[in-house]
PLY file of the C-alpha trace (Angstrom):
ply
format ascii 1.0
element vertex 654
property float x
property float y
property float z
element edge 653
property int vertex1
property int vertex2
end_header
64.04 -58.98 146.95
62.23 -56.14 146.11
58.70 -55.16 147.70
56.60 -52.02 146.36
54.30 -50.62 149.00
51.81 -47.88 148.38
49.98 -46.17 151.13
46.44 -45.10 149.68
43.76 -43.41 152.17
41.75 -46.54 153.34
44.50 -49.65 152.67
47.98 -49.81 151.87
49.30 -52.07 149.28
52.25 -54.48 148.98
53.32 -56.17 145.86
56.31 -58.66 145.06
57.63 -61.05 142.84
57.22 -65.05 143.38
58.13 -67.35 141.19
57.61 -65.05 137.87
54.34 -63.43 139.44
52.66 -60.18 141.37
51.95 -61.50 144.82
49.28 -58.60 146.67
48.85 -57.76 149.99
46.23 -55.54 151.61
46.66 -53.92 155.06
44.59 -51.04 156.58
46.50 -47.80 156.50
47.18 -46.07 159.40
46.65 -42.34 158.93
47.92 -41.27 162.57
51.28 -43.24 161.06
51.71 -44.18 157.73
54.66 -45.96 158.87
52.80 -48.62 160.71
51.02 -50.09 157.85
54.27 -50.22 155.67
55.77 -52.32 158.65
52.61 -54.37 159.02
53.08 -55.39 155.56
56.24 -56.35 156.09
55.77 -58.47 158.72
53.02 -60.05 157.24
54.99 -61.07 154.30
57.83 -62.51 156.31
60.32 -61.07 153.96
63.93 -62.05 154.61
67.26 -60.20 154.20
68.49 -58.48 151.26
65.33 -56.61 150.45
64.35 -53.52 148.72
61.82 -51.59 150.08
59.63 -49.39 147.58
57.56 -46.77 148.99
54.65 -44.51 147.69
53.58 -42.34 149.75
50.69 -39.83 150.34
52.42 -38.31 153.50
53.84 -35.35 151.42
50.00 -35.27 149.55
47.87 -35.14 152.79
50.13 -32.57 154.59
49.68 -29.77 151.24
46.02 -30.82 151.60
45.27 -30.12 154.92
48.17 -27.29 155.32
49.60 -28.74 157.98
53.13 -28.25 157.25
55.85 -26.46 158.57
56.48 -22.91 159.82
58.35 -21.74 157.08
60.57 -18.18 156.28
61.00 -17.14 152.89
64.41 -15.29 152.14
64.31 -13.66 148.79
65.76 -10.16 147.38
65.00 -7.60 149.22
61.68 -5.62 147.79
60.35 -8.92 146.34
59.55 -10.61 149.73
55.46 -10.60 148.98
55.86 -12.53 145.50
55.37 -15.15 146.81
51.52 -14.36 148.16
50.87 -12.33 145.05
51.48 -14.83 142.67
50.03 -15.09 138.85
46.77 -12.85 137.85
45.42 -16.09 136.11
42.31 -17.27 138.47
41.31 -21.25 138.67
38.00 -19.77 137.99
37.81 -16.59 136.01
33.98 -15.86 135.93
33.80 -16.21 140.34
34.18 -13.16 141.55
33.87 -14.99 145.16
36.50 -17.13 145.17
39.17 -16.93 148.17
42.42 -15.79 147.45
45.04 -18.92 147.33
46.11 -19.60 150.56
50.00 -18.57 151.38
52.13 -21.06 152.79
54.76 -18.20 154.30
52.94 -16.12 156.71
53.27 -11.88 156.43
55.91 -11.98 159.32
58.21 -14.67 158.04
59.01 -13.39 154.92
62.77 -11.87 154.38
64.53 -9.82 152.18
68.29 -9.05 151.66
69.93 -6.58 149.19
71.52 -8.55 146.70
71.37 -8.29 142.95
72.73 -10.88 140.00
71.59 -9.94 136.77
69.93 -12.11 133.92
73.16 -12.45 132.05
74.71 -14.02 135.26
76.64 -10.87 136.14
76.74 -10.10 140.47
75.85 -6.51 140.10
75.58 -6.00 144.48
77.01 -8.89 146.43
75.61 -9.77 149.87
76.70 -7.57 152.96
78.07 -9.55 155.75
76.69 -7.51 158.72
73.16 -7.74 156.83
73.70 -11.35 156.51
74.25 -11.56 160.27
71.27 -9.84 161.16
68.91 -11.77 158.64
70.28 -15.02 160.20
69.38 -13.46 164.00
66.02 -12.25 162.52
65.30 -15.65 161.28
66.31 -17.70 164.68
63.99 -15.15 166.50
60.88 -16.14 164.22
60.71 -19.65 165.57
60.72 -21.46 162.10
60.33 -25.02 161.52
62.19 -24.89 157.86
63.85 -21.81 155.58
63.09 -21.23 151.91
65.49 -19.33 149.95
65.01 -18.46 146.34
66.82 -15.03 145.10
66.08 -13.32 141.50
68.47 -15.12 139.06
70.31 -17.28 141.22
69.89 -20.18 138.59
72.01 -17.75 136.47
74.62 -17.31 138.89
74.47 -18.80 142.53
77.13 -17.07 144.00
74.98 -14.96 146.47
72.13 -17.60 147.13
75.18 -20.24 148.38
76.55 -17.27 150.77
73.12 -16.84 151.90
72.88 -20.40 152.60
75.90 -21.03 154.09
75.30 -18.56 156.56
71.71 -20.09 157.43
73.38 -23.27 158.04
74.41 -22.23 161.57
70.52 -22.35 162.35
70.65 -26.04 162.13
67.25 -26.22 159.85
66.03 -27.70 156.69
67.20 -25.57 154.15
65.45 -25.27 150.49
67.41 -23.55 147.73
65.83 -23.13 144.84
69.06 -23.06 142.21
69.82 -27.03 143.69
66.14 -27.66 143.38
64.99 -25.64 140.23
67.39 -23.51 138.84
65.43 -22.48 136.08
63.26 -19.03 135.47
60.22 -17.76 136.58
60.80 -16.27 139.85
57.14 -16.82 141.16
57.17 -20.52 140.02
60.53 -21.38 141.26
59.88 -19.62 144.98
56.26 -21.51 145.28
58.49 -24.72 144.79
60.91 -24.42 146.97
58.85 -22.78 149.71
56.45 -26.65 149.14
59.73 -28.15 149.65
60.64 -26.36 152.76
57.06 -26.75 154.03
57.12 -30.62 153.34
60.56 -30.75 154.79
60.32 -31.33 158.49
57.30 -33.89 158.37
58.08 -35.92 155.48
61.70 -35.64 156.44
61.09 -36.92 159.71
58.40 -40.03 158.54
60.78 -41.03 155.66
64.03 -41.02 157.93
62.19 -43.01 160.69
60.89 -45.44 158.47
64.25 -46.02 156.93
65.97 -46.43 160.19
62.71 -48.94 161.12
63.06 -50.76 157.78
67.31 -51.00 158.25
67.27 -52.01 161.98
64.73 -55.03 161.24
65.63 -56.18 158.10
69.33 -57.01 157.57
71.19 -55.39 154.15
67.54 -53.58 153.57
67.04 -50.46 151.85
64.33 -48.10 151.66
63.73 -46.30 148.25
60.72 -43.86 147.22
58.48 -43.18 144.46
58.58 -39.80 142.53
56.18 -38.03 141.08
57.47 -37.89 137.98
57.27 -41.87 138.10
61.24 -42.58 138.77
62.37 -44.15 141.82
64.78 -41.93 144.16
66.76 -42.95 147.43
64.64 -42.14 151.13
67.81 -40.15 151.57
67.01 -37.51 148.55
63.66 -37.84 148.80
63.95 -36.80 152.48
65.74 -33.44 151.58
63.60 -32.71 148.29
60.23 -34.20 149.22
58.74 -31.88 147.20
59.51 -34.35 143.98
56.72 -37.31 145.94
53.37 -35.01 146.01
52.11 -37.08 143.35
53.78 -40.61 144.87
51.17 -42.92 144.86
49.09 -42.00 141.52
52.72 -41.81 140.01
52.91 -45.75 140.49
49.51 -45.97 138.99
50.40 -44.69 135.86
53.69 -46.69 135.37
51.86 -49.53 135.92
48.71 -48.97 133.78
51.17 -47.87 130.82
53.59 -50.82 131.29
50.84 -53.60 131.71
49.36 -52.03 129.03
51.95 -52.19 126.48
52.78 -55.57 127.12
49.27 -56.20 125.88
49.47 -55.00 122.90
47.93 -51.72 123.66
49.79 -48.05 123.14
47.02 -45.50 123.55
45.69 -45.68 126.89
43.56 -43.65 129.59
44.63 -44.93 133.05
41.65 -44.68 135.37
42.60 -45.38 138.80
39.77 -44.94 141.33
40.95 -45.59 145.14
39.01 -45.12 148.59
39.76 -40.99 148.40
40.47 -39.60 145.17
40.50 -40.71 141.33
43.28 -39.89 139.03
43.36 -39.84 135.36
46.23 -39.80 132.86
46.80 -40.25 129.01
49.23 -41.87 127.49
50.29 -41.70 123.59
52.93 -43.98 122.56
52.35 -42.02 119.03
53.37 -38.56 120.72
56.11 -39.70 122.86
54.69 -42.17 125.63
54.18 -40.59 129.03
54.11 -36.52 129.58
56.08 -34.98 131.90
55.00 -31.71 133.40
56.90 -28.81 134.54
53.84 -27.18 134.96
52.19 -28.47 137.73
49.91 -27.37 140.71
49.07 -29.58 143.77
46.59 -28.28 146.24
46.42 -24.62 145.14
49.96 -24.43 144.86
52.45 -24.27 141.70
55.42 -26.60 141.48
57.68 -26.95 138.93
59.59 -30.29 139.18
58.51 -32.80 136.92
55.57 -34.66 137.49
53.90 -36.98 135.58
51.00 -35.49 133.75
47.71 -36.48 136.29
44.27 -35.01 137.03
43.04 -35.64 140.44
39.24 -35.42 140.95
37.98 -35.89 144.86
35.81 -39.31 143.60
36.43 -42.41 144.99
34.91 -45.26 147.36
34.91 -43.62 150.42
33.72 -40.06 148.94
30.50 -39.08 151.39
27.29 -38.61 149.38
24.79 -35.91 151.25
22.44 -33.05 150.31
23.01 -29.54 149.56
20.30 -26.67 151.42
18.71 -27.37 148.20
18.04 -30.58 148.45
20.57 -31.76 145.60
22.48 -34.61 146.00
26.56 -34.07 146.27
29.13 -36.91 145.85
32.35 -35.85 147.25
34.99 -34.55 147.59
34.84 -35.26 151.30
35.78 -38.92 152.05
35.23 -41.31 154.87
38.90 -42.59 154.56
39.98 -46.09 156.23
38.63 -44.26 159.90
35.73 -44.34 159.81
34.87 -45.74 156.26
31.92 -46.29 154.72
28.80 -47.38 156.53
28.97 -51.47 155.58
32.32 -51.16 157.71
30.67 -51.16 160.63
31.46 -47.52 161.90
30.07 -44.57 159.92
26.87 -43.29 159.36
27.38 -41.16 156.06
26.72 -42.98 152.76
29.27 -43.84 150.36
30.24 -44.97 147.05
31.25 -48.19 148.42
27.79 -48.27 150.01
26.23 -47.82 147.02
28.00 -50.42 145.07
26.67 -52.44 147.68
23.14 -51.60 147.60
23.03 -52.52 144.18
24.72 -56.09 144.60
28.45 -55.10 142.60
29.95 -56.00 145.87
30.04 -59.39 147.43
29.69 -59.40 151.85
31.59 -62.25 152.38
34.41 -62.26 149.75
35.44 -58.90 149.37
39.36 -59.03 149.86
39.11 -62.32 149.84
36.86 -62.36 152.50
39.07 -60.80 155.39
36.51 -57.93 155.28
32.56 -58.75 156.09
30.69 -56.39 154.63
27.60 -55.33 156.55
24.51 -55.14 154.16
22.12 -54.84 156.95
23.48 -51.71 158.55
24.75 -50.00 155.05
20.74 -50.50 153.83
19.42 -49.24 157.55
21.75 -45.93 157.54
20.78 -45.55 153.45
17.10 -45.13 154.10
17.48 -42.58 156.86
19.77 -40.79 154.82
18.20 -40.72 151.27
15.86 -37.67 151.93
12.87 -38.03 149.74
14.01 -40.31 147.27
11.84 -43.15 146.85
13.96 -45.99 147.30
17.58 -47.15 148.41
18.21 -48.27 145.39
17.43 -45.19 143.17
19.39 -43.13 145.71
22.15 -45.68 145.58
22.10 -45.41 141.65
21.88 -41.44 141.76
25.21 -41.45 143.78
26.79 -43.72 141.12
25.36 -41.31 138.46
26.56 -37.80 140.12
30.18 -39.74 140.99
30.59 -41.28 137.07
29.79 -37.68 136.28
32.31 -36.30 138.20
35.16 -38.63 136.93
34.19 -38.84 133.46
34.61 -34.64 133.36
38.40 -35.45 134.71
39.17 -37.60 131.51
37.62 -34.73 129.18
40.25 -32.94 130.75
42.85 -34.84 129.52
41.31 -36.01 126.75
39.16 -34.27 124.74
40.70 -30.51 126.34
43.94 -31.24 124.95
43.12 -32.73 121.32
42.57 -36.34 121.96
39.72 -38.06 120.61
38.76 -40.88 123.58
37.50 -43.06 120.90
41.13 -43.81 119.46
41.96 -44.97 123.49
41.86 -48.07 125.66
40.68 -47.38 129.10
42.74 -48.99 131.53
40.98 -49.05 134.74
42.44 -50.00 138.50
42.00 -49.14 141.76
39.80 -50.51 144.25
36.87 -49.00 142.63
38.11 -48.38 139.05
36.84 -51.63 137.67
33.48 -50.98 139.04
32.84 -48.16 137.10
35.04 -48.50 133.86
32.27 -49.57 131.65
29.69 -47.10 132.45
32.78 -44.31 132.16
33.56 -46.00 128.75
30.17 -45.72 127.37
29.46 -42.37 128.65
32.53 -41.38 126.75
32.76 -43.39 123.87
35.75 -45.01 124.50
35.47 -48.79 122.58
37.56 -50.70 125.21
37.88 -51.28 128.28
41.13 -53.07 129.77
41.27 -54.51 133.72
44.86 -55.68 134.27
45.95 -58.16 136.47
45.93 -56.87 140.38
43.88 -53.76 139.52
43.29 -53.11 143.35
47.20 -52.97 143.43
48.30 -51.39 139.80
49.85 -48.48 142.01
52.18 -50.78 143.53
53.08 -52.72 140.91
54.30 -49.61 138.84
56.48 -48.95 141.41
57.69 -52.17 141.76
58.82 -51.99 138.22
59.82 -48.16 138.00
63.00 -47.47 136.55
65.28 -45.70 139.18
65.27 -41.66 137.76
66.55 -38.30 138.35
65.82 -34.93 136.85
68.43 -31.81 135.88
67.49 -28.63 134.21
68.90 -25.24 133.23
67.18 -22.12 131.96
69.52 -21.14 128.96
66.85 -18.58 126.79
68.82 -19.29 123.44
67.54 -19.39 119.36
67.24 -22.97 118.26
70.39 -23.01 116.25
72.48 -22.38 119.16
75.56 -24.85 120.68
73.42 -27.05 123.79
76.21 -29.53 124.26
78.07 -27.32 127.25
74.77 -27.15 128.83
73.72 -30.41 128.10
77.19 -32.35 129.00
77.17 -30.24 132.39
73.84 -31.98 133.91
74.98 -34.89 132.80
77.73 -34.95 134.37
75.86 -33.94 138.07
73.49 -37.03 136.92
76.62 -39.54 136.47
78.47 -38.35 140.15
74.84 -38.35 141.98
74.06 -41.98 140.51
77.71 -43.12 140.66
77.29 -42.53 144.62
74.83 -44.60 144.76
76.35 -47.63 142.69
74.06 -47.20 139.80
74.87 -46.02 136.36
72.24 -44.63 134.21
71.01 -43.57 130.61
70.96 -39.88 129.58
67.60 -38.71 127.76
68.19 -35.09 126.56
65.23 -32.59 126.11
64.28 -29.11 125.71
61.10 -26.76 126.31
61.03 -24.73 123.00
58.74 -21.57 122.39
57.69 -19.03 119.28
59.86 -16.25 120.13
57.85 -13.89 122.37
55.42 -16.33 123.55
55.12 -16.80 127.70
55.04 -20.35 127.63
56.57 -23.80 126.32
56.18 -27.37 125.20
58.91 -29.64 125.61
60.27 -32.08 123.08
63.04 -34.38 122.53
66.47 -33.00 121.52
67.83 -33.63 118.48
67.81 -32.56 114.62
64.00 -33.16 114.27
62.46 -30.96 117.13
62.01 -28.25 115.11
59.53 -29.98 113.38
58.31 -32.01 116.92
57.29 -28.81 118.32
55.32 -27.38 115.56
53.06 -30.65 115.46
53.03 -30.48 119.09
51.84 -27.21 119.41
49.45 -27.72 116.34
47.54 -30.79 118.44
47.90 -28.15 121.56
46.25 -25.23 120.45
45.27 -26.02 116.92
47.69 -23.90 114.94
51.41 -24.23 114.05
53.96 -21.03 112.22
56.43 -22.66 111.07
58.09 -19.39 109.45
58.45 -17.83 113.27
61.87 -18.08 115.02
62.33 -20.86 118.02
63.86 -20.21 121.19
64.94 -23.23 123.42
63.88 -21.61 126.97
65.32 -25.15 128.82
67.46 -27.65 128.42
66.89 -30.79 130.84
68.74 -34.25 131.22
66.85 -37.72 132.21
69.06 -40.09 133.69
67.57 -43.46 133.95
68.44 -46.57 135.60
66.62 -49.22 134.28
64.93 -51.86 136.51
65.20 -55.43 136.40
63.07 -56.54 133.35
60.07 -58.01 133.86
59.05 -60.87 131.42
55.48 -61.86 131.93
54.21 -65.35 131.14
52.22 -65.68 128.06
49.33 -68.39 128.13
47.94 -69.78 124.69
44.39 -68.92 124.10
41.61 -71.51 124.36
38.21 -71.09 123.48
35.65 -71.31 126.71
32.92 -69.31 127.90
34.22 -69.24 131.47
31.63 -71.96 132.86
35.06 -73.24 135.67
35.00 -70.23 137.14
31.41 -69.46 137.74
30.88 -69.47 141.19
27.01 -68.55 141.22
24.07 -65.98 140.21
23.09 -62.36 142.24
20.62 -60.04 141.86
22.84 -56.64 140.38
20.68 -53.40 139.65
20.78 -52.46 136.14
19.39 -49.62 134.06
16.90 -49.41 136.59
15.79 -53.05 138.51
17.52 -56.00 139.29
18.48 -58.54 137.39
19.82 -62.31 137.66
23.89 -62.13 137.04
26.49 -64.07 137.01
29.43 -64.17 139.22
32.22 -65.35 138.04
36.03 -65.85 140.09
38.62 -64.30 138.48
41.46 -66.31 139.51
39.33 -69.44 138.07
39.09 -67.70 134.57
41.45 -69.01 131.37
43.13 -67.50 128.92
40.82 -67.17 125.72
37.26 -67.53 127.52
34.82 -65.28 126.47
31.20 -63.82 127.91
28.66 -61.30 127.24
27.23 -59.35 130.48
25.56 -58.55 132.46
27.89 -60.57 134.82
30.30 -59.58 137.82
33.76 -60.66 137.89
35.10 -60.66 141.72
38.76 -60.61 142.74
40.98 -60.36 146.17
41.25 -56.68 145.21
38.36 -55.62 143.27
35.38 -56.14 140.82
34.12 -55.86 137.17
30.76 -54.65 136.29
29.88 -56.29 133.08
26.71 -54.52 131.94
24.63 -55.62 128.90
25.99 -55.83 125.51
29.36 -55.82 126.62
31.93 -58.71 125.89
34.36 -59.86 127.79
37.78 -61.93 126.78
40.39 -62.97 128.68
44.11 -62.63 126.85
47.08 -64.49 127.35
48.54 -62.22 129.96
45.28 -62.76 132.38
44.30 -59.50 131.38
40.41 -58.63 131.02
39.90 -56.92 127.71
36.25 -55.88 127.15
34.61 -54.66 124.28
31.92 -51.85 125.09
28.85 -51.94 123.37
27.36 -48.60 121.75
0 1
1 2
2 3
3 4
4 5
5 6
6 7
7 8
8 9
9 10
10 11
11 12
12 13
13 14
14 15
15 16
16 17
17 18
18 19
19 20
20 21
21 22
22 23
23 24
24 25
25 26
26 27
27 28
28 29
29 30
30 31
31 32
32 33
33 34
34 35
35 36
36 37
37 38
38 39
39 40
40 41
41 42
42 43
43 44
44 45
45 46
46 47
47 48
48 49
49 50
50 51
51 52
52 53
53 54
54 55
55 56
56 57
57 58
58 59
59 60
60 61
61 62
62 63
63 64
64 65
65 66
66 67
67 68
68 69
69 70
70 71
71 72
72 73
73 74
74 75
75 76
76 77
77 78
78 79
79 80
80 81
81 82
82 83
83 84
84 85
85 86
86 87
87 88
88 89
89 90
90 91
91 92
92 93
93 94
94 95
95 96
96 97
97 98
98 99
99 100
100 101
101 102
102 103
103 104
104 105
105 106
106 107
107 108
108 109
109 110
110 111
111 112
112 113
113 114
114 115
115 116
116 117
117 118
118 119
119 120
120 121
121 122
122 123
123 124
124 125
125 126
126 127
127 128
128 129
129 130
130 131
131 132
132 133
133 134
134 135
135 136
136 137
137 138
138 139
139 140
140 141
141 142
142 143
143 144
144 145
145 146
146 147
147 148
148 149
149 150
150 151
151 152
152 153
153 154
154 155
155 156
156 157
157 158
158 159
159 160
160 161
161 162
162 163
163 164
164 165
165 166
166 167
167 168
168 169
169 170
170 171
171 172
172 173
173 174
174 175
175 176
176 177
177 178
178 179
179 180
180 181
181 182
182 183
183 184
184 185
185 186
186 187
187 188
188 189
189 190
190 191
191 192
192 193
193 194
194 195
195 196
196 197
197 198
198 199
199 200
200 201
201 202
202 203
203 204
204 205
205 206
206 207
207 208
208 209
209 210
210 211
211 212
212 213
213 214
214 215
215 216
216 217
217 218
218 219
219 220
220 221
221 222
222 223
223 224
224 225
225 226
226 227
227 228
228 229
229 230
230 231
231 232
232 233
233 234
234 235
235 236
236 237
237 238
238 239
239 240
240 241
241 242
242 243
243 244
244 245
245 246
246 247
247 248
248 249
249 250
250 251
251 252
252 253
253 254
254 255
255 256
256 257
257 258
258 259
259 260
260 261
261 262
262 263
263 264
264 265
265 266
266 267
267 268
268 269
269 270
270 271
271 272
272 273
273 274
274 275
275 276
276 277
277 278
278 279
279 280
280 281
281 282
282 283
283 284
284 285
285 286
286 287
287 288
288 289
289 290
290 291
291 292
292 293
293 294
294 295
295 296
296 297
297 298
298 299
299 300
300 301
301 302
302 303
303 304
304 305
305 306
306 307
307 308
308 309
309 310
310 311
311 312
312 313
313 314
314 315
315 316
316 317
317 318
318 319
319 320
320 321
321 322
322 323
323 324
324 325
325 326
326 327
327 328
328 329
329 330
330 331
331 332
332 333
333 334
334 335
335 336
336 337
337 338
338 339
339 340
340 341
341 342
342 343
343 344
344 345
345 346
346 347
347 348
348 349
349 350
350 351
351 352
352 353
353 354
354 355
355 356
356 357
357 358
358 359
359 360
360 361
361 362
362 363
363 364
364 365
365 366
366 367
367 368
368 369
369 370
370 371
371 372
372 373
373 374
374 375
375 376
376 377
377 378
378 379
379 380
380 381
381 382
382 383
383 384
384 385
385 386
386 387
387 388
388 389
389 390
390 391
391 392
392 393
393 394
394 395
395 396
396 397
397 398
398 399
399 400
400 401
401 402
402 403
403 404
404 405
405 406
406 407
407 408
408 409
409 410
410 411
411 412
412 413
413 414
414 415
415 416
416 417
417 418
418 419
419 420
420 421
421 422
422 423
423 424
424 425
425 426
426 427
427 428
428 429
429 430
430 431
431 432
432 433
433 434
434 435
435 436
436 437
437 438
438 439
439 440
440 441
441 442
442 443
443 444
444 445
445 446
446 447
447 448
448 449
449 450
450 451
451 452
452 453
453 454
454 455
455 456
456 457
457 458
458 459
459 460
460 461
461 462
462 463
463 464
464 465
465 466
466 467
467 468
468 469
469 470
470 471
471 472
472 473
473 474
474 475
475 476
476 477
477 478
478 479
479 480
480 481
481 482
482 483
483 484
484 485
485 486
486 487
487 488
488 489
489 490
490 491
491 492
492 493
493 494
494 495
495 496
496 497
497 498
498 499
499 500
500 501
501 502
502 503
503 504
504 505
505 506
506 507
507 508
508 509
509 510
510 511
511 512
512 513
513 514
514 515
515 516
516 517
517 518
518 519
519 520
520 521
521 522
522 523
523 524
524 525
525 526
526 527
527 528
528 529
529 530
530 531
531 532
532 533
533 534
534 535
535 536
536 537
537 538
538 539
539 540
540 541
541 542
542 543
543 544
544 545
545 546
546 547
547 548
548 549
549 550
550 551
551 552
552 553
553 554
554 555
555 556
556 557
557 558
558 559
559 560
560 561
561 562
562 563
563 564
564 565
565 566
566 567
567 568
568 569
569 570
570 571
571 572
572 573
573 574
574 575
575 576
576 577
577 578
578 579
579 580
580 581
581 582
582 583
583 584
584 585
585 586
586 587
587 588
588 589
589 590
590 591
591 592
592 593
593 594
594 595
595 596
596 597
597 598
598 599
599 600
600 601
601 602
602 603
603 604
604 605
605 606
606 607
607 608
608 609
609 610
610 611
611 612
612 613
613 614
614 615
615 616
616 617
617 618
618 619
619 620
620 621
621 622
622 623
623 624
624 625
625 626
626 627
627 628
628 629
629 630
630 631
631 632
632 633
633 634
634 635
635 636
636 637
637 638
638 639
639 640
640 641
641 642
642 643
643 644
644 645
645 646
646 647
647 648
648 649
649 650
650 651
651 652
652 653
């Protein structure tokens, strides 16, 4: 039995297959110890022996955001100790002279240099001195650190000196993060930043995953814990504990995989994924005609550059728990601060600050009795009392709530423009796939604002990240910097990486398929684009460069910077049951009416139970479709149709 468990800011989602259908269970997250919620979910499922638990965790993400990681020692080539703090000259806000400098994860006194030198051509110019190495070990021991990050210049070209330093530091018994093992690529700052981030996370996330694996394996016979990577693939808990930097976008990556796989089954190959949870909103774009899922090797998480492969996901601080407030000038602000699960929205019974969830309840979009199948009762009276107290000079609570939704939807629309319009894609050519607990509530409004013609609400939208984790392939990525012209021979470099991948897969009793790609650029450029390796990779590079930057030059020399291998062991295939379509208006699923706020006033609105809808049912808004993990808002003019897979396909007016 395979169970996927995704830990969110408010809820922990558990999904498994039973008789060919997805079954979902939501339990409250336990922020003080996320593993408790995982174990609570397993107990409620009453899982038997021979289980594989696949976990999407936010521990790494939250550690980065809250800056509550390890005390890290950084070791590099002498004279380059402060490169980790200097970084690059690029600033995220070019004209904001008052922005603070990014906080370095390594304090000034914990940056250590050692005299050594390796050339870019792999030659060892200066070897490590044994006496100096002993002194380095002694100084780091006296520094009382929790973990060590090692990143020597050009260690990706020749790892001899770096391996000697690592071997000496093993005496300390601390977690070591070694650059030629984690990221054997050029660009010393990004490589060092990635290795430091890994060391920063290793003690906390390593302890968490080790303890969770022990609890799972001791509580269930023949059980195994696996973890979702930021790249959309599964790795063992042991590897995730050793290289936690690969899991910082673990949960959101599951959502991308789930949206992509279910949308593909429904016949949509160009999608914008819109995942609105309790704390944040994650958006992504997938274009099957341009290679499908886009994996980036130049991500920034909480201001820290990270060079390991990650799905190209853009995150905004906008979720159901985002707190609404007025600034000093009286302007309404929503987020990025979130109420989380504790204290949560006002309607959960503890908080006093209004959130997006409270605004949706005030406008009639949520059911006080049916939220999460009735397991959570929403306190509307308490919510209205505190919304009244905090609405400032706004005339009514309803106008205040509508303003909250307008602000948060503007933030989410901006996030979608970042991954579409700003990268040369027209949103009108895509389908908006909405999921997460809050996604279906706002999907149609966002689609209208962005002129997206179609919205897809997949099955189990509130737990789609867990569905994606359940369906994901086991995956490892390997890379090496080569700096060669396009007509050079790359077979040896690829074979070396594939041999390493095959050996690691064999150790886990897996067989995998190798997928080759290269990072290319015009000679003299400073940045690269990734394309599949093959005879037409030059043409693919020119096409991608044209789309991304608006021009291409087929006469300029091309250079291959990095070669990459992705080893993939495909997950067990999931074949959904396609039901025949029968024309209907959903009358059998109509459970009543409710006053819902649309366009400045309350309107009597039909409420449907999604579980009772049948394939082929079609009806127009205004309507609310209620289900266990979410609710879909269908405004005036939009038309909803249930497809053969049980997805809600909405044609947006406009």
